[in-house]
C-alpha positions in Angstrom: -127.0 163.0 -54.8 -128.1 160.6 -52.0 -129.7 163.3 -49.9 -126.4 164.5 -48.5 -126.0 168.3 -48.2 -122.7 170.1 -47.9 -123.0 170.0 -44.1 -123.5 166.3 -44.1 -120.4 165.7 -46.2 -118.3 167.9 -44.0 -119.6 166.0 -40.9 -118.6 162.7 -42.6 -115.2 164.1 -43.4 -114.7 165.2 -39.8 -115.8 161.7 -38.6 -113.2 160.1 -40.9 -110.5 162.5 -39.6 -111.3 161.7 -35.9 -111.6 157.9 -36.3 -108.8 157.4 -38.9 -111.3 155.4 -41.0 -111.4 155.9 -44.8 -115.0 156.7 -45.7 -115.8 156.4 -49.5 -118.8 158.5 -50.6 -120.8 157.5 -53.5 -122.3 159.5 -56.3 -125.3 158.9 -58.5 -129.0 158.3 -58.1 -130.7 155.4 -56.3 -134.1 154.2 -57.5 -136.9 156.0 -59.3 -139.2 156.5 -56.2 -136.4 158.5 -54.6 -135.4 160.7 -57.6 -135.6 164.4 -57.5 -138.1 165.8 -59.9 -135.4 167.7 -61.8 -134.0 164.4 -63.0 -136.8 163.9 -65.6 -135.7 167.1 -67.3 -132.1 166.2 -67.6 -130.3 164.6 -70.5 -128.2 161.5 -70.0 -125.1 163.6 -70.7 -126.1 166.1 -68.0 -126.6 163.4 -65.4 -123.2 162.0 -66.4 -121.5 165.3 -66.0 -123.2 165.8 -62.6 -121.6 162.6 -61.4 -118.2 163.4 -63.0 -118.3 166.8 -61.2 -118.8 165.2 -57.8 -115.9 162.8 -58.6 -113.4 165.4 -59.9 -114.5 168.7 -58.2 -116.6 167.9 -55.2 -120.0 167.2 -53.8 -122.6 169.9 -53.1 -120.2 172.8 -53.3 -117.6 171.1 -51.1 -114.1 169.8 -52.0 -115.1 166.4 -50.8 -115.0 164.0 -53.8 -116.9 160.8 -54.5 -114.8 157.6 -54.6 -117.4 155.2 -56.1 -120.5 155.5 -58.3 -123.6 154.1 -56.8 -125.7 152.6 -55.6 -127.5 152.9 -59.0 -130.8 151.2 -58.5 -133.6 149.5 -60.3 -137.1 148.2 -59.5 -137.5 144.6 -58.3 -137.7 142.9 -61.6 -137.3 145.6 -64.3 -135.5 148.9 -65.1 -137.8 151.8 -65.7 -137.0 154.3 -68.6 -135.6 156.9 -66.2 -133.6 154.4 -64.3 -132.1 153.2 -67.6 -131.1 156.8 -68.4 -129.5 157.1 -65.0 -127.7 153.8 -65.4 -126.3 154.8 -68.8 -125.2 158.2 -67.4 -123.4 156.3 -64.5 -121.8 154.0 -67.0 -120.5 157.0 -69.1 -119.3 158.7 -65.9 -117.6 155.5 -64.9 -115.6 155.4 -68.2 -114.6 159.0 -67.7 -113.5 158.7 -64.1 -112.3 155.1 -63.8 -114.4 154.5 -60.7 -116.2 151.4 -59.7 -120.0 151.2 -60.1 -122.2 149.7 -57.4 -125.8 148.8 -58.5 -128.9 148.0 -56.5 -131.3 145.2 -57.3 -134.3 143.6 -55.8 -135.5 140.0 -55.5 -135.6 139.3 -59.3 -132.8 139.0 -61.8 -132.7 142.6 -62.9 -128.9 142.7 -62.3 -128.4 140.8 -65.6 -130.3 143.6 -67.4 -128.1 146.1 -65.6 -125.0 144.3 -66.8 -126.4 144.3 -70.3 -126.8 148.0 -70.3 -123.4 148.7 -68.7 -121.8 146.4 -71.3 -123.5 148.2 -74.1 -122.0 151.4 -72.8 -118.5 149.8 -72.9 -118.0 149.4 -69.1 -115.4 147.0 -67.8 -117.7 144.7 -65.8 -114.8 143.8 -63.5 -115.4 147.2 -61.9 -119.1 146.5 -61.3 -120.5 145.5 -57.9 -124.0 143.9 -57.9 -125.2 144.8 -54.4 -127.9 142.8 -52.6 -127.2 139.7 -54.7 -128.2 137.6 -51.8 -131.8 138.9 -51.9 -132.2 136.3 -54.7 -130.9 133.2 -52.9 -130.0 131.4 -56.1 -126.4 130.2 -56.6 -127.0 129.7 -60.4 -128.0 133.4 -60.6 -124.9 134.5 -58.6 -122.7 132.5 -61.0 -124.3 134.2 -64.0 -123.2 137.5 -62.6 -119.7 136.2 -61.7 -119.2 134.8 -65.2 -119.9 138.3 -66.6 -116.9 139.5 -64.6 -118.8 141.4 -61.9 -118.7 141.2 -58.1 -121.6 139.8 -56.1 -122.1 141.6 -52.8 -124.0 139.9 -50.0 -125.6 142.7 -48.1 -127.3 143.0 -44.7 -124.9 140.5 -43.0 -126.0 140.4 -39.3 -129.5 141.6 -39.9 -131.1 138.3 -40.9 -132.9 135.6 -38.9 -131.2 132.3 -38.2 -132.7 130.5 -41.3 -131.7 133.3 -43.7 -128.2 133.5 -42.1 -127.7 129.8 -42.5 -128.9 130.0 -46.1 -126.5 132.8 -46.9 -123.6 131.1 -45.3 -124.3 128.1 -47.6 -124.5 130.4 -50.7 -121.2 132.0 -49.7 -119.7 128.6 -49.3 -120.9 127.6 -52.8 -119.2 130.6 -54.3 -115.9 129.8 -52.5 -116.1 126.1 -53.5 -116.7 127.1 -57.2 -113.3 128.9 -57.2 -114.7 132.4 -57.4 -113.8 133.7 -54.0 -112.3 136.8 -55.7 -115.8 137.9 -56.9 -117.3 138.0 -53.4 -117.9 141.1 -51.2 -119.6 141.2 -47.8 -121.5 144.2 -46.5 -123.4 145.2 -43.4 -125.7 147.7 -45.3 -126.4 149.5 -42.1 -129.1 152.0 -43.0 -131.8 152.2 -40.4 -131.8 152.7 -36.6 -132.5 149.0 -35.6 -129.3 148.0 -37.3 -127.1 150.1 -35.0 -125.6 148.6 -31.9 -127.2 151.3 -29.7 -130.6 150.1 -30.9 -129.9 146.4 -30.6 -128.4 145.7 -34.0 -125.1 144.3 -35.1 -123.7 147.6 -36.2 -120.5 148.0 -38.3 -118.5 145.4 -36.5 -120.7 142.3 -36.9 -118.8 140.9 -39.9 -115.4 141.2 -38.4 -116.3 140.3 -34.8 -118.9 137.5 -35.5 -119.6 136.5 -39.1 -116.0 135.8 -40.0 -115.6 133.5 -37.0 -118.8 131.7 -38.1 -117.4 131.4 -41.7 -114.3 129.7 -40.2 -116.3 127.3 -38.2 -119.0 126.5 -40.8 -117.0 126.7 -44.0 -113.5 126.0 -42.8 -112.0 128.9 -44.6 -108.5 130.1 -43.9 -107.1 133.5 -42.7 -105.8 133.9 -46.3 -109.3 133.5 -47.7 -110.7 136.0 -45.2 -108.0 138.5 -46.3 -109.0 137.9 -49.9 -112.7 138.6 -49.2 -112.2 141.5 -46.7 -109.1 143.3 -48.1 -108.2 142.2 -51.7 -111.7 142.1 -53.1 -112.9 145.6 -52.1 -109.6 147.0 -53.3 -109.8 145.2 -56.6 -113.4 146.2 -57.1 -112.3 149.8 -56.8 -109.4 149.5 -59.1 -110.6 146.9 -61.7 -107.8 144.5 -60.9 -108.0 140.8 -60.0 
């Protein structure tokens, strides 16, 4: 439902086979400006079943199944009526499938509203990832999310200017110092050409090759802590464990 057709999914499956890399495809709808017109005519239950089908049966007529729900998005500082319907559908699909749910937020604090809705639907917030949490560079806000049980994901690592990178390093350090390293996820969020190595970007290796070394130098974190962030946290997010 993110613009992938059957051929795209088959190509991703082949890429995974050739590289030996596990690629987890998401299911759901992003933000209202990108919705297909048909969505306005669908009931919440129908949207839910669409997601469940992609998880249990396959995406776009293939046998390739989704392994996560999301990103389920919202506007910068509010959730529109149709976005709320999609989010509730994703929550119900999450309860039926047991998958994690990754949300998308802008520069405001709309993630707290997303968590309210997910909680109303009975979702275990330990399986919720708030993506782009670093767009709002506010440690207190990040702690509000963490206290609810969800993960905070810092996106776009390797795509920021030096000031933003330093600020995000400090915010990551604050989360670690607060004793909440097990709620932290890092992501490249590679999505446009300038982010790829071939076009001058950091690509998919920036975190492992550059950023983790910077974290060791600037924050003094250990290999064990890096393993927690890079291995345990994503695994726990997908399974709901801590």
